KOLLOMAR-372830 format. One record per residue (C-alpha): x, y, z; residue in three letters. Coordinates in pm, 1 decimal, decimal comma, always signed. Layout:
<nodes>
NODE        x        y        z rest
NODE        X        Y        Z  ALA
...
</nodes>
This chain:
<nodes>
NODE        x        y        z rest
NODE  +3237,9  +2233,6 +10238,2  MET
NODE  +3332,0  +2023,3  +9938,4  LEU
NODE  +3630,4  +2131,9  +9735,0  ARG
NODE  +3751,3  +2019,3  +9395,3  ALA
NODE  +4024,6  +1806,2  +9547,9  HIS
NODE  +3761,2  +1574,7  +9690,9  ALA
NODE  +3767,0  +1212,7  +9577,5  GLY
NODE  +3510,2  +1022,8  +9374,2  PHE
NODE  +3212,4  +1177,8  +9547,1  LEU
NODE  +2877,3  +1022,5  +9483,5  SER
NODE  +2645,0  +1203,6  +9249,8  GLN
NODE  +2363,1  +1004,9  +9410,2  ARG
NODE  +2464,3  +1069,5  +9768,6  SER
NODE  +2280,8  +1340,8  +9954,2  SER
NODE  +2535,3  +1371,0 +10236,4  CYS
NODE  +2811,2  +1631,6 +10234,3  SER
NODE  +3085,5  +1390,6 +10134,1  GLY
NODE  +3017,7  +1148,5  +9910,4  HIS
NODE  +4975,1     -9,0  +9872,4  GLY
NODE  +5529,8   -180,0  +9771,7  ARG
NODE  +5528,0   -483,4  +9996,9  VAL
NODE  +5879,5   -422,9 +10122,7  CYS
NODE  +5955,3   -175,3 +10398,6  VAL
NODE  +6210,7    +57,0 +10247,2  SER
NODE  +6002,1   +247,7  +9985,3  PRO
NODE  +5746,9   +354,9 +10243,4  VAL
NODE  +6005,8   +465,3 +10494,7  LEU
NODE  +6184,9   +652,4 +10220,6  ALA
NODE  +5860,2   +823,0 +10129,7  ALA
NODE  +5830,3   +940,4 +10490,3  GLN
NODE  +6099,7  +1197,4 +10420,7  ARG
NODE  +5871,2  +1357,1 +10162,3  ARG
NODE  +5579,8  +1378,1 +10403,1  ASN
NODE  +5635,8  +1718,6 +10556,8  ASN
NODE  +5281,8  +1811,6 +10648,9  SER
NODE  +5259,3  +1992,4 +10981,1  SER
NODE  +4906,6  +1863,4 +11026,0  SER
NODE  +4884,3  +1481,5 +11058,9  PRO
NODE  +4622,5  +1321,5 +10836,3  LYS
NODE  +4613,8  +1000,8 +11041,2  ILE
NODE  +4558,0   +976,7 +11416,1  ASP
NODE  +4654,5   +646,2 +11580,7  VAL
NODE  +4542,0   +555,1 +11930,8  ASN
NODE  +4698,6   +225,6 +12041,9  PHE
NODE  +4562,7    +66,5 +12359,6  ASP
NODE  +4839,7   -164,8 +12479,5  GLN
NODE  +4609,1   -324,9 +12735,4  SER
NODE  +4387,1   -463,8 +12457,7  THR
NODE  +4639,8   -478,7 +12173,6  GLY
NODE  +4400,9   -280,9 +11954,1  VAL
NODE  +4481,9    +36,3 +11761,6  ALA
NODE  +4220,6   +277,5 +11631,9  VAL
NODE  +4335,6   +463,4 +11321,6  MET
NODE  +4124,8   +769,5 +11257,2  SER
NODE  +4134,9   +933,2 +10914,7  LEU
NODE  +4143,9  +1308,7 +10959,9  GLN
NODE  +4218,4  +1486,5 +10636,1  SER
NODE  +3948,8  +1754,8 +10593,8  PRO
NODE  +3711,5  +1786,7 +10439,2  PRO
NODE  +3645,7  +1433,7 +10312,1  VAL
NODE  +3958,6  +1219,5 +10370,1  ASN
NODE  +4053,4  +1220,6 +10002,2  SER
NODE  +4333,3   +974,4  +9929,6  LEU
NODE  +4619,3  +1200,3  +9823,1  SER
NODE  +4980,9  +1088,0  +9786,8  LEU
NODE  +5061,4  +1251,3 +10118,8  GLU
NODE  +4763,6  +1090,9 +10291,0  PHE
NODE  +4840,3   +744,1 +10150,4  LEU
NODE  +5207,3   +772,2 +10248,7  THR
NODE  +5117,4   +863,4 +10605,8  GLU
NODE  +4861,2   +584,4 +10626,6  LEU
NODE  +5108,2   +323,1 +10497,4  CYS
NODE  +5372,3   +438,9 +10745,1  ILE
NODE  +5118,9   +413,7 +11027,3  GLY
NODE  +5008,8    +63,4 +10929,9  VAL
NODE  +5370,0    -47,5 +10887,8  GLU
NODE  +5465,1    +73,6 +11234,8  LYS
NODE  +5172,0   -111,4 +11391,3  LEU
NODE  +5251,5   -425,0 +11192,8  GLU
NODE  +5607,2   -420,1 +11329,2  MET
NODE  +5479,7   -387,6 +11686,8  ASP
NODE  +5402,3   -747,4 +11783,5  LYS
NODE  +5188,3   -629,2 +12075,1  SER
NODE  +4940,4   -479,4 +11826,5  CYS
NODE  +4695,4   -751,7 +11725,3  ARG
NODE  +4402,3   -554,4 +11590,8  GLY
NODE  +4340,7   -240,4 +11385,7  LEU
NODE  +4016,6    -45,7 +11355,2  ILE
NODE  +3988,9   +202,3 +11068,6  LEU
NODE  +3743,2   +487,8 +11111,3  THR
NODE  +3693,7   +851,9 +11016,6  SER
NODE  +3739,0  +1165,6 +11219,8  GLY
NODE  +3544,2  +1367,4 +10962,2  GLN
NODE  +3166,9  +1407,8 +10979,8  PRO
NODE  +2944,3  +1216,6 +10738,4  LYS
NODE  +3227,2  +1060,5 +10536,6  VAL
NODE  +3460,9   +763,6 +10583,2  PHE
NODE  +3667,3   +850,3 +10275,6  SER
NODE  +3557,7  +1008,2  +9948,8  ALA
NODE  +3817,9   +805,1  +9757,7  GLY
NODE  +4115,7   +894,0  +9542,0  LEU
NODE  +4215,8  +1260,2  +9526,4  ASP
NODE  +4127,3  +1378,1  +9177,3  ILE
NODE  +4396,1  +1646,0  +9180,6  THR
NODE  +4654,8  +1366,2  +9196,4  GLU
NODE  +4529,1  +1250,4  +8856,3  MET
NODE  +4423,8  +1570,4  +8682,1  TYR
NODE  +4684,9  +1784,5  +8509,2  GLY
NODE  +4973,6  +1577,5  +8643,6  ARG
NODE  +5271,1  +1438,6  +8454,2  GLY
NODE  +5328,3  +1064,5  +8405,0  PRO
NODE  +5596,6  +1047,0  +8676,4  GLU
NODE  +5372,4  +1196,5  +8944,3  ARG
NODE  +5076,6   +983,8  +8836,8  CYS
NODE  +5294,8   +674,5  +8861,9  GLY
NODE  +5416,6   +770,6  +9208,3  GLU
NODE  +5060,0   +825,6  +9319,9  PHE
NODE  +4937,4   +491,9  +9182,2  TRP
NODE  +5225,2   +307,5  +9351,9  ARG
NODE  +5104,6   +459,1  +9681,2  ALA
NODE  +4748,8   +339,0  +9613,4  VAL
NODE  +4885,4    -10,6  +9547,6  GLN
NODE  +5089,3    +11,7  +9868,6  GLU
NODE  +4786,9   +102,9 +10076,1  MET
NODE  +4594,5   -197,2  +9943,4  TRP
NODE  +4886,0   -439,7  +9982,3  LEU
NODE  +4956,5   -332,7 +10339,4  LYS
NODE  +4594,0   -347,3 +10454,9  LEU
NODE  +4473,5   -649,4 +10255,3  TYR
NODE  +4787,3   -844,8 +10350,4  GLY
NODE  +4801,7   -736,1 +10713,7  SER
NODE  +4859,3  -1002,2 +10979,6  ASN
NODE  +4648,8   -795,9 +11218,5  MET
NODE  +4274,7   -834,2 +11250,5  THR
NODE  +4131,7   -534,1 +11070,9  THR
NODE  +3783,6   -389,8 +11112,1  ILE
NODE  +3638,1    -96,8 +10920,2  ALA
NODE  +3414,5   +126,6 +11132,3  ALA
NODE  +3240,7   +304,4 +10845,5  ILE
NODE  +3081,9   +611,7 +10997,7  ASN
NODE  +2998,2   +790,3 +10674,0  GLY
NODE  +2988,6   +759,7 +10297,4  SER
NODE  +3262,1   +549,1 +10139,6  SER
NODE  +3267,4   +559,7  +9758,1  PRO
NODE  +3542,4   +434,5  +9525,0  ALA
NODE  +3881,9   +429,8  +9699,8  GLY
NODE  +3707,8   +462,0 +10034,3  GLY
NODE  +3511,8   +148,1  +9956,5  CYS
NODE  +3833,0    -27,2  +9850,5  LEU
NODE  +3995,4    +62,3 +10181,9  MET
NODE  +3704,9    -84,3 +10375,6  SER
NODE  +3705,6   -396,3 +10155,1  LEU
NODE  +4063,2   -470,8 +10264,8  THR
NODE  +3940,7   -522,6 +10620,2  CYS
NODE  +3832,9   -852,6 +10775,7  ASP
NODE  +3498,6   -712,2 +10894,6  TYR
NODE  +3293,1   -404,9 +10808,0  ARG
NODE  +3048,8   -221,7 +11032,4  ILE
NODE  +2857,0    +68,6 +10881,7  MET
NODE  +2641,8   +344,0 +11024,9  ALA
NODE  +2276,0   +274,3 +10951,3  ASP
NODE  +2205,2   +607,9 +10787,9  ASN
NODE  +2020,6   +593,9 +10452,3  PRO
NODE  +2197,3   +910,6 +10340,4  ARG
NODE  +2532,5   +730,3 +10339,4  TYR
NODE  +2655,8   +524,3 +10045,5  SER
NODE  +2933,9   +279,0  +9963,2  ILE
NODE  +3058,5   +118,3  +9641,7  GLY
NODE  +3311,0   +125,1  +9359,9  LEU
NODE  +3159,4   +391,2  +9135,5  ASN
NODE  +3458,5   +464,2  +8909,9  GLU
NODE  +3273,3   +409,1  +8581,3  THR
NODE  +3051,1   +708,8  +8657,9  GLN
NODE  +3360,7   +918,9  +8590,1  LEU
NODE  +3470,6   +721,7  +8286,0  GLY
NODE  +3740,1   +546,2  +8488,1  ILE
NODE  +3789,7   +168,1  +8506,2  VAL
NODE  +3851,9     -6,3  +8838,8  ALA
NODE  +4172,2   -213,9  +8803,1  PRO
NODE  +4178,0   -592,8  +8836,2  PHE
NODE  +4274,9   -586,2  +9203,1  TRP
NODE  +3982,9   -361,0  +9292,0  PHE
NODE  +3761,3   -605,6  +9102,7  LYS
NODE  +3915,4   -913,3  +9266,0  ASP
NODE  +3877,7   -767,2  +9614,7  THR
NODE  +3509,6   -694,8  +9559,5  MET
NODE  +3446,4  -1030,7  +9392,5  THR
NODE  +3595,1  -1208,0  +9695,4  SER
NODE  +3349,0  -1015,1  +9911,9  THR
NODE  +3017,3  -1007,4  +9726,6  VAL
NODE  +3058,6  -1264,0  +9446,5  GLY
NODE  +3106,1  -1243,8  +9070,9  HIS
NODE  +2758,6  -1139,5  +8958,0  ARG
NODE  +2711,2   -865,6  +9216,6  ASN
NODE  +3055,2   -729,9  +9128,9  THR
NODE  +2991,2   -747,3  +8754,1  GLU
NODE  +2676,2   -538,7  +8780,9  VAL
NODE  +2815,0   -301,0  +9044,8  ALA
NODE  +3134,9   -219,2  +8856,7  LEU
NODE  +2973,8   -174,8  +8515,6  GLN
NODE  +2705,0    +57,4  +8648,1  LEU
NODE  +2927,0   +227,0  +8908,3  GLY
NODE  +2669,2   +148,9  +9173,6  LEU
NODE  +2662,9   +308,4  +9515,4  LEU
NODE  +2463,0   +125,0  +9779,3  TYR
NODE  +2288,8   +264,5 +10083,5  ASN
NODE  +2366,1    +76,3 +10406,2  PRO
NODE  +2073,8   -166,1 +10388,9  SER
NODE  +2151,0   -250,8 +10023,7  GLU
NODE  +2519,6   -296,9 +10110,5  ALA
NODE  +2429,2   -533,7 +10392,9  LEU
NODE  +2198,3   -734,4 +10167,1  LYS
NODE  +2474,4   -814,2  +9914,9  ILE
NODE  +2744,7   -861,0 +10181,3  GLY
NODE  +2940,9   -545,7 +10105,4  LEU
NODE  +2920,6   -469,2 +10477,9  VAL
NODE  +2869,2   -718,1 +10760,0  ASP
NODE  +2670,7   -522,0 +11016,5  GLN
NODE  +2466,8   -204,0 +11052,6  LEU
NODE  +2440,0    -11,0 +11377,7  VAL
NODE  +2329,6   +338,6 +11482,6  PRO
NODE  +2585,6   +599,5 +11389,6  GLU
NODE  +2691,8   +670,5 +11747,4  ASP
NODE  +2760,9   +300,3 +11808,8  GLN
NODE  +2987,9   +222,4 +11512,0  VAL
NODE  +3322,5   +247,6 +11693,7  LEU
NODE  +3195,7    +82,5 +12011,9  THR
NODE  +3056,5   -207,8 +11811,5  THR
NODE  +3385,2   -240,9 +11623,6  ALA
NODE  +3572,9   -270,6 +11952,6  LYS
NODE  +3323,9   -528,2 +12078,8  GLN
NODE  +3358,7   -734,3 +11761,0  ASN
NODE  +3736,1   -713,4 +11781,3  MET
NODE  +3735,9   -911,8 +12108,2  THR
NODE  +3569,7  -1201,6 +11922,8  LYS
NODE  +3834,2  -1198,1 +11651,1  TRP
NODE  +4119,3  -1171,0 +11900,9  LEU
NODE  +3986,9  -1471,7 +12094,4  ALA
NODE  +4120,3  -1685,5 +11807,0  ILE
NODE  +4494,0  -1775,3 +11825,0  PRO
NODE  +4675,6  -1521,1 +11609,0  ASP
NODE  +4882,2  -1770,4 +11410,2  HIS
NODE  +4583,5  -1982,4 +11308,7  ALA
NODE  +4373,8  -1681,5 +11208,9  ARG
NODE  +4659,1  -1507,5 +11021,6  ALA
NODE  +4755,1  -1821,7 +10827,3  ILE
NODE  +4392,7  -1876,5 +10730,0  THR
NODE  +4361,8  -1514,1 +10620,3  LYS
NODE  +4678,7  -1543,9 +10412,2  SER
NODE  +4553,3  -1865,3 +10253,9  MET
NODE  +4236,6  -1686,4 +10143,9  MET
NODE  +4402,9  -1368,2 +10019,1  ARG
NODE  +4751,6  -1465,3  +9896,8  LYS
NODE  +4653,5  -1546,0  +9534,8  PRO
NODE  +4498,8  -1199,9  +9492,8  THR
NODE  +4794,1  -1029,3  +9662,7  ILE
NODE  +5049,2  -1221,5  +9455,3  ASP
NODE  +4867,3  -1125,6  +9136,6  LYS
NODE  +4928,7   -756,8  +9198,7  LEU
NODE  +5271,0   -798,5  +9363,5  ALA
NODE  +5402,5   -970,9  +9051,4  SER
NODE  +5246,8   -716,7  +8813,5  ASN
NODE  +5296,8   -383,9  +8991,0  ARG
NODE  +5500,6   -209,3  +8723,1  GLU
NODE  +5266,4   -319,2  +8443,0  ALA
NODE  +4967,7   -204,1  +8651,6  ASP
NODE  +5128,7   +135,0  +8710,3  ILE
NODE  +5206,1   +176,0  +8339,8  LYS
NODE  +4850,6    +82,1  +8248,3  HIS
NODE  +4712,4   +337,1  +8494,8  PHE
NODE  +4942,3   +616,2  +8377,7  VAL
NODE  +4869,3   +547,6  +8009,8  ASP
NODE  +4496,9   +549,3  +8080,8  PHE
NODE  +4468,4   +843,9  +8318,1  ILE
NODE  +4679,6  +1074,6  +8099,9  THR
NODE  +4460,7  +1023,8  +7792,0  LYS
NODE  +4303,4  +1347,8  +7673,7  ASP
NODE  +3952,5  +1203,4  +7696,0  SER
NODE  +4002,4  +1093,6  +8057,9  ILE
NODE  +4158,8  +1425,1  +8154,7  GLN
NODE  +3861,4  +1602,0  +8000,0  LYS
NODE  +3620,1  +1385,2  +8198,6  SER
NODE  +3806,5  +1456,8  +8523,8  LEU
NODE  +3812,6  +1826,4  +8446,1  GLY
NODE  +3436,6  +1833,9  +8393,1  MET
NODE  +3383,4  +1652,2  +8720,9  TYR
NODE  +3602,3  +1900,5  +8907,9  MET
NODE  +3406,5  +2188,3  +8760,3  GLU
NODE  +3084,9  +2024,2  +8877,9  MET
NODE  +3226,0  +2002,3  +9231,3  LEU
NODE  +3327,3  +2367,9  +9224,1  LYS
NODE  +2976,2  +2470,3  +9120,9  LYS
NODE  +2831,2  +2274,5  +9413,8  ARG
NODE  +3028,6  +2489,4  +9658,2  THR
NODE  +2914,0  +2822,4  +9519,8  ARG
</nodes>
């Protein structure tokens, strides 16, 4: 059942659910992560060098501060293990990959907490988009907003061919503006014009539409998403790691550097924006809408 803490759920979707570069801040944040129920499950097969990271934060894998901290710690640990060459991101929740940023992290919160949350969102993107590992998103459900961003950080995206699922950066539907690094990541994937239209209108695409514009790379039946991701991973891992990783860095470094050198300004911009009365009112109305859906 959907709850008000869900992320940017799609108003068009008919399914039930819609990154600091250095090591020390994330490890320090680990001490604050006291949840008794892990939100990330990592299964690392040493024989293949591939880890499957399953998102399991019911009901819709909303990206809370706690969730993002745990995810960053998990990615960091794998990155430090040189025997891990590939990472597959998927969901352990039915019908949803991730519903995006947790609205309760942005609604009714003080500037300090909002800033801490946004730093964690930056950290997630920096760690995944800048990973030396081959990364594949096995998108087995809807993936709006922050969920779409997470999948866009990966080298390859495979989505379940279910017309009820949707994917896209739909922030403007809530009166929120996707920051420059969201925009740059999408532009690098689907081109300037597709991104311009998609971001202004807050578009969510069904799987076939997403494939057509290059937002995802492959569609398969829902029960074959993870298997196909593992099969594709063997092709990526057949390439010498150093050559592939250097090429990846060459393609992505300008975008990464742009955020890395402007993190504090980006955080301040987010906090100033999200704490505006008009934005808080918009978020409050959206949360009320979600509550009514569950009654």
